[in-house]
C-alpha beads as a LAMMPS data file, in Angstrom:
LAMMPS data file: protein, C-alpha beads

192 atoms
191 bonds

1 atom types
1 bond types

-500.0 500.0 xlo xhi
-500.0 500.0 ylo yhi
-500.0 500.0 zlo zhi

Masses

1 110.0

Atoms # bond

1 1 1 -393.416 -240.553 175.518
2 1 1 -392.702 -236.882 176.033
3 1 1 -389.096 -235.814 175.403
4 1 1 -388.726 -234.322 178.899
5 1 1 -389.661 -237.700 180.411
6 1 1 -387.080 -239.473 178.242
7 1 1 -384.412 -236.943 179.213
8 1 1 -385.310 -237.273 182.881
9 1 1 -385.147 -241.078 182.749
10 1 1 -381.719 -240.866 181.100
11 1 1 -380.557 -238.369 183.724
12 1 1 -381.799 -240.328 186.766
13 1 1 -381.131 -243.860 185.474
14 1 1 -377.816 -244.273 187.321
15 1 1 -379.362 -243.385 190.689
16 1 1 -382.336 -245.671 190.168
17 1 1 -379.961 -248.488 189.151
18 1 1 -378.083 -248.095 192.464
19 1 1 -381.375 -248.220 194.351
20 1 1 -382.439 -251.317 192.372
21 1 1 -379.089 -252.993 193.140
22 1 1 -379.577 -252.263 196.843
23 1 1 -383.076 -253.755 196.975
24 1 1 -382.122 -256.676 194.744
25 1 1 -379.304 -257.545 197.148
26 1 1 -381.732 -257.337 200.088
27 1 1 -384.132 -259.631 198.233
28 1 1 -381.203 -262.018 197.528
29 1 1 -381.435 -261.584 193.771
30 1 1 -378.399 -259.338 193.124
31 1 1 -377.902 -260.622 189.568
32 1 1 -381.364 -259.395 188.573
33 1 1 -380.998 -255.743 189.654
34 1 1 -380.851 -254.379 186.133
35 1 1 -383.807 -256.533 185.077
36 1 1 -385.706 -255.224 188.087
37 1 1 -385.110 -251.620 187.062
38 1 1 -385.976 -252.315 183.433
39 1 1 -389.235 -253.978 184.433
40 1 1 -390.150 -250.949 186.540
41 1 1 -389.285 -248.521 183.741
42 1 1 -391.222 -250.607 181.229
43 1 1 -394.266 -250.553 183.514
44 1 1 -393.865 -246.795 183.877
45 1 1 -393.675 -246.215 180.138
46 1 1 -396.803 -248.336 179.605
47 1 1 -398.820 -245.967 181.791
48 1 1 -400.825 -243.129 180.216
49 1 1 -398.586 -240.219 179.266
50 1 1 -400.753 -237.688 181.125
51 1 1 -400.254 -239.478 184.446
52 1 1 -396.511 -239.769 183.936
53 1 1 -396.305 -236.075 182.991
54 1 1 -398.327 -235.185 186.077
55 1 1 -395.827 -237.107 188.253
56 1 1 -392.938 -235.435 186.442
57 1 1 -394.312 -231.912 186.907
58 1 1 -395.129 -232.348 190.583
59 1 1 -392.015 -231.342 192.542
60 1 1 -391.365 -232.363 196.124
61 1 1 -388.144 -230.820 197.334
62 1 1 -385.485 -231.924 196.326
63 1 1 -386.965 -234.507 193.912
64 1 1 -389.933 -234.960 191.647
65 1 1 -392.927 -237.130 192.442
66 1 1 -391.795 -239.360 189.572
67 1 1 -388.638 -240.248 191.534
68 1 1 -390.630 -241.301 194.575
69 1 1 -392.993 -243.300 192.386
70 1 1 -390.154 -245.200 190.673
71 1 1 -388.322 -245.855 193.952
72 1 1 -391.520 -247.220 195.478
73 1 1 -392.085 -249.442 192.428
74 1 1 -388.520 -250.760 192.641
75 1 1 -388.948 -251.605 196.313
76 1 1 -392.316 -253.294 195.815
77 1 1 -391.183 -255.258 192.760
78 1 1 -388.082 -256.487 194.570
79 1 1 -389.848 -257.680 197.717
80 1 1 -393.485 -258.447 196.893
81 1 1 -394.269 -261.980 195.783
82 1 1 -397.241 -260.746 193.737
83 1 1 -395.310 -258.047 191.873
84 1 1 -395.046 -258.140 188.063
85 1 1 -391.273 -258.566 188.257
86 1 1 -391.592 -261.740 190.323
87 1 1 -394.187 -263.053 187.909
88 1 1 -392.052 -262.393 184.825
89 1 1 -388.810 -263.776 186.189
90 1 1 -389.767 -266.531 188.616
91 1 1 -393.136 -268.005 187.784
92 1 1 -393.146 -268.349 184.033
93 1 1 -393.750 -271.727 182.511
94 1 1 -391.839 -272.193 179.252
95 1 1 -394.429 -272.772 176.520
96 1 1 -394.525 -272.234 172.788
97 1 1 -396.935 -270.040 170.828
98 1 1 -399.252 -272.961 169.967
99 1 1 -399.949 -273.896 173.599
100 1 1 -402.927 -272.576 175.494
101 1 1 -401.745 -271.951 179.092
102 1 1 -405.297 -272.361 180.416
103 1 1 -405.383 -275.934 179.114
104 1 1 -402.068 -276.921 180.703
105 1 1 -401.942 -279.357 183.588
106 1 1 -398.854 -279.233 185.746
107 1 1 -397.316 -282.627 186.422
108 1 1 -394.394 -282.606 188.841
109 1 1 -391.129 -284.120 187.666
110 1 1 -390.803 -286.209 190.769
111 1 1 -393.466 -287.569 193.083
112 1 1 -392.650 -287.051 196.755
113 1 1 -392.023 -290.297 198.582
114 1 1 -391.738 -289.888 202.361
115 1 1 -389.848 -293.180 202.632
116 1 1 -386.987 -291.735 200.550
117 1 1 -386.762 -288.467 202.486
118 1 1 -383.710 -289.167 204.662
119 1 1 -383.866 -285.842 206.537
120 1 1 -387.527 -286.271 207.464
121 1 1 -387.005 -289.856 208.541
122 1 1 -383.990 -288.931 210.697
123 1 1 -385.901 -286.007 212.204
124 1 1 -388.906 -288.168 213.038
125 1 1 -386.785 -290.913 214.569
126 1 1 -384.883 -288.341 216.666
127 1 1 -388.182 -286.798 217.785
128 1 1 -389.453 -290.225 218.850
129 1 1 -386.193 -290.829 220.736
130 1 1 -386.525 -287.423 222.427
131 1 1 -390.053 -288.231 223.603
132 1 1 -388.881 -291.620 224.826
133 1 1 -385.960 -289.962 226.659
134 1 1 -388.358 -287.505 228.325
135 1 1 -390.546 -290.385 229.497
136 1 1 -387.631 -292.525 230.753
137 1 1 -385.714 -289.771 232.545
138 1 1 -386.360 -289.179 236.230
139 1 1 -387.708 -285.628 236.172
140 1 1 -389.854 -283.629 238.534
141 1 1 -393.301 -282.733 237.241
142 1 1 -392.185 -279.091 236.876
143 1 1 -389.080 -280.070 234.864
144 1 1 -391.088 -282.426 232.648
145 1 1 -393.745 -279.752 232.074
146 1 1 -391.191 -277.059 231.171
147 1 1 -389.314 -279.458 228.845
148 1 1 -392.521 -280.365 227.029
149 1 1 -393.522 -276.665 226.884
150 1 1 -390.197 -275.491 225.464
151 1 1 -388.855 -278.369 223.353
152 1 1 -391.997 -279.994 222.033
153 1 1 -394.340 -277.017 222.128
154 1 1 -391.706 -274.481 220.986
155 1 1 -393.019 -271.934 223.486
156 1 1 -391.187 -269.327 225.555
157 1 1 -390.235 -270.492 229.037
158 1 1 -391.322 -267.165 230.568
159 1 1 -394.888 -267.863 229.307
160 1 1 -395.147 -271.217 231.121
161 1 1 -398.600 -270.973 232.746
162 1 1 -398.516 -273.908 235.165
163 1 1 -396.057 -272.454 237.679
164 1 1 -397.138 -268.847 238.257
165 1 1 -395.291 -268.598 241.587
166 1 1 -391.912 -269.535 240.031
167 1 1 -389.639 -266.737 238.871
168 1 1 -388.251 -266.848 235.314
169 1 1 -384.795 -267.628 236.740
170 1 1 -386.122 -270.669 238.585
171 1 1 -387.979 -271.821 235.454
172 1 1 -384.786 -271.533 233.385
173 1 1 -382.843 -273.403 236.091
174 1 1 -385.351 -276.263 236.094
175 1 1 -385.278 -276.334 232.291
176 1 1 -381.464 -276.529 232.244
177 1 1 -381.377 -279.357 234.804
178 1 1 -384.035 -281.298 232.939
179 1 1 -382.357 -280.731 229.578
180 1 1 -379.029 -282.088 230.891
181 1 1 -380.700 -285.233 232.221
182 1 1 -382.655 -285.759 228.975
183 1 1 -379.557 -285.179 226.821
184 1 1 -377.725 -287.964 228.650
185 1 1 -380.672 -290.346 228.264
186 1 1 -381.122 -289.359 224.613
187 1 1 -377.489 -290.134 223.755
188 1 1 -377.706 -293.482 225.546
189 1 1 -380.826 -294.382 223.566
190 1 1 -379.270 -293.248 220.295
191 1 1 -376.154 -295.367 220.857
192 1 1 -378.167 -298.489 221.633

Bonds

1 1 1 2
2 1 2 3
3 1 3 4
4 1 4 5
5 1 5 6
6 1 6 7
7 1 7 8
8 1 8 9
9 1 9 10
10 1 10 11
11 1 11 12
12 1 12 13
13 1 13 14
14 1 14 15
15 1 15 16
16 1 16 17
17 1 17 18
18 1 18 19
19 1 19 20
20 1 20 21
21 1 21 22
22 1 22 23
23 1 23 24
24 1 24 25
25 1 25 26
26 1 26 27
27 1 27 28
28 1 28 29
29 1 29 30
30 1 30 31
31 1 31 32
32 1 32 33
33 1 33 34
34 1 34 35
35 1 35 36
36 1 36 37
37 1 37 38
38 1 38 39
39 1 39 40
40 1 40 41
41 1 41 42
42 1 42 43
43 1 43 44
44 1 44 45
45 1 45 46
46 1 46 47
47 1 47 48
48 1 48 49
49 1 49 50
50 1 50 51
51 1 51 52
52 1 52 53
53 1 53 54
54 1 54 55
55 1 55 56
56 1 56 57
57 1 57 58
58 1 58 59
59 1 59 60
60 1 60 61
61 1 61 62
62 1 62 63
63 1 63 64
64 1 64 65
65 1 65 66
66 1 66 67
67 1 67 68
68 1 68 69
69 1 69 70
70 1 70 71
71 1 71 72
72 1 72 73
73 1 73 74
74 1 74 75
75 1 75 76
76 1 76 77
77 1 77 78
78 1 78 79
79 1 79 80
80 1 80 81
81 1 81 82
82 1 82 83
83 1 83 84
84 1 84 85
85 1 85 86
86 1 86 87
87 1 87 88
88 1 88 89
89 1 89 90
90 1 90 91
91 1 91 92
92 1 92 93
93 1 93 94
94 1 94 95
95 1 95 96
96 1 96 97
97 1 97 98
98 1 98 99
99 1 99 100
100 1 100 101
101 1 101 102
102 1 102 103
103 1 103 104
104 1 104 105
105 1 105 106
106 1 106 107
107 1 107 108
108 1 108 109
109 1 109 110
110 1 110 111
111 1 111 112
112 1 112 113
113 1 113 114
114 1 114 115
115 1 115 116
116 1 116 117
117 1 117 118
118 1 118 119
119 1 119 120
120 1 120 121
121 1 121 122
122 1 122 123
123 1 123 124
124 1 124 125
125 1 125 126
126 1 126 127
127 1 127 128
128 1 128 129
129 1 129 130
130 1 130 131
131 1 131 132
132 1 132 133
133 1 133 134
134 1 134 135
135 1 135 136
136 1 136 137
137 1 137 138
138 1 138 139
139 1 139 140
140 1 140 141
141 1 141 142
142 1 142 143
143 1 143 144
144 1 144 145
145 1 145 146
146 1 146 147
147 1 147 148
148 1 148 149
149 1 149 150
150 1 150 151
151 1 151 152
152 1 152 153
153 1 153 154
154 1 154 155
155 1 155 156
156 1 156 157
157 1 157 158
158 1 158 159
159 1 159 160
160 1 160 161
161 1 161 162
162 1 162 163
163 1 163 164
164 1 164 165
165 1 165 166
166 1 166 167
167 1 167 168
168 1 168 169
169 1 169 170
170 1 170 171
171 1 171 172
172 1 172 173
173 1 173 174
174 1 174 175
175 1 175 176
176 1 176 177
177 1 177 178
178 1 178 179
179 1 179 180
180 1 180 181
181 1 181 182
182 1 182 183
183 1 183 184
184 1 184 185
185 1 185 186
186 1 186 187
187 1 187 188
188 1 188 189
189 1 189 190
190 1 190 191
191 1 191 192
């Protein structure tokens, strides 16, 4: 690499490291900030020298085009799931030199068994109880429709299409009344 590029990298390294630390903390990988910067610099130094020199010589006030290029690479490598940094540090399979990675078959350590998944089983049983509570509670058709729309459909109450003449305040009021009634029924069913 050209000596002016090496000098420039040495001169700007501290600033790029701060930028890498910032984006690594945003990406929730703060311990890998220095590795992130080193991966970016390694990728830069692997590029043809003419292109790197062209970026170095092109000045955009107050920085060089090379600065913008490196900052963009740091940002992309920190946040993109398809970036080389993510591939090197998160998706490598430990193999030895005698293994052909194309011939490898991945076998999971543990086979998923839905019967053993306590969280999923509790969630499903609570969802069944909620549906049962909705059916057993004395609700108006509007309250039942809004409850199904919001709780089971995970939609916004303001977008409820079956009561166009109701104001959003009235829809929220009906939802609150229905939710209180269902909560009482749900707790009774859960205790029994």
